[in-house]
Structure formats: C-alpha cells, structure tokens
Steps between C-alpha positions, in 0.01 A plus 500: 500500500613861449668695779258645753279193532422364844455122505261329739660198670384179332757241608426478871485196724280623785245763595754655736754536219234656277405749773864597558567549129182703445586729792850548357344582163259747663798677657662530157182618326399756767808573712352820646168345601417413863556137597128432541440614140782275379348207689156575358641509146684171557176345631308614191766345277485175697127484432574443130697180542205259492401652165863476384502128578164442328614694194835324462688827551877451469600868515330813632653845498406866478648837416417849628618798298406845377386567145471868407473589867229243577568211737433176314523132581487169316516135599639205305407136559637186337298183540511144375167336419383181335394525138138399439482156339307627199775757435795260489507433123522867397556684830563850369196501273277343767617741771437801277150373413414440867614849602308661213182328617532688831448826309718699738775665299726453202644153432778427251731217411857629530851372437747543785871416479423185704216391270129557424274654765167676546464856628190633675462871574200635687351649815313356797341619818671417829440604859707707744491328838305692763813521719671710229202705385435849644130411538591184701283304258600284204528730199487380137742638244624410153838357410659448159691181423714319247534124506725275293419128484795285392413131443770251604564153353395326825133612476543797732492873434713781637280805555668836551280792606556870559223692677477871578227728635706799382390615156776763503755221519345267242740584217808470723387176662381335179834579332683360803291183486566458128871513583454233767320271253788531254741366765297183570713194421463125539780245516527128438651252745849580373451872569475597134246772410208361303217651299159353570247405237758407236 
C-alpha cells in the first residue's frame, strides 16, 4: 500500500494481542487525543472483526489526508472468497454478469498485469455508528467504492475494495487504488511471477 496507510492488525493470536495492537494503532492515528478517546476508537475497530472473519478479509487499512484543504479518508480491504460453482467455467464473464444484475454501478471486464479481472464502481448507503454521530443516533450516509474481482485458478476470488465517504477525495483515492491494482502479482510454487487466465 502507498505511504500514509494505517493497517489494522490481522495476524493476531488472541483477543488480548488484538486489543494491544489496536490501542497502539489508535495512539499512532490520534496521538493528541485523550486516552479514553483512543480506547473508544480501538473498541469500535474491534467491533468489525467478526465481519472481517465472515467476509474473508485478509487485509484492512485506511488513509486520512487533505485534498484541497478538505480532510478526506478512504479504506481498502482485500478478501479471499470462494467462486460460485456456476461461475467456475468462465469466472470473469460470470462475475461481471452477476454484478451487473445487482444494478448498482458500472461493471467492466478489465485486464490487469496479473491477468483478467472485473471492476465494479458505484455508491452505497452505510451507517455512522451512534457512538460517533453528533446526534447520538445511527446516521445514514453514502460512500463511493471501487471493487476489483480477480479469479484464481483454485476456484477462489481475490476481491480488492476501496471505499470513501469523501467525494472531494474520490479522484485522488481512485487513482491511488488503480496504482495498487497494477502492483498485484501472483507467483507459482517456485516463486516465479505468473499471469492468470492464460
């Protein structure tokens, strides 16, 4: 990932280790904040880990920056999921067709340096947790996203996703994410780079 990304701890062996690493991350992200605010932020992050496990998340990170004087943020997730059985003969075509049927954004078959993939660009409504909302109630808001679905030969799919609620940062973040996709590489058992789908 580019410089400036904070990575959530994913390779932990216990709840205690996760708590310690999230508190350390909170201190890095908000060094000037009071300790109780750092602990609250770490607790909110910890609340996502059940969803991470269910979603096959292998990597989760975020960036906070300013774009034209506006504070903007984006998150990136990388997950590994099983390819649907009916999509295994022509996975790229089948994935693109399934995403188009959702009717929620632009879907295209693309060619990455690592092989064929499917991109999905759109927007969806999410919710700000009541603990973070000024009203102290859950508040809905819209986020924009880009996903790339890369089918693997073992009937799984790598899904990379960038999400941002910051429209001012969309161009910067989408360009950054395109750069990340171009660095995606796969290797065979001997450690030699390989191109999928060929």
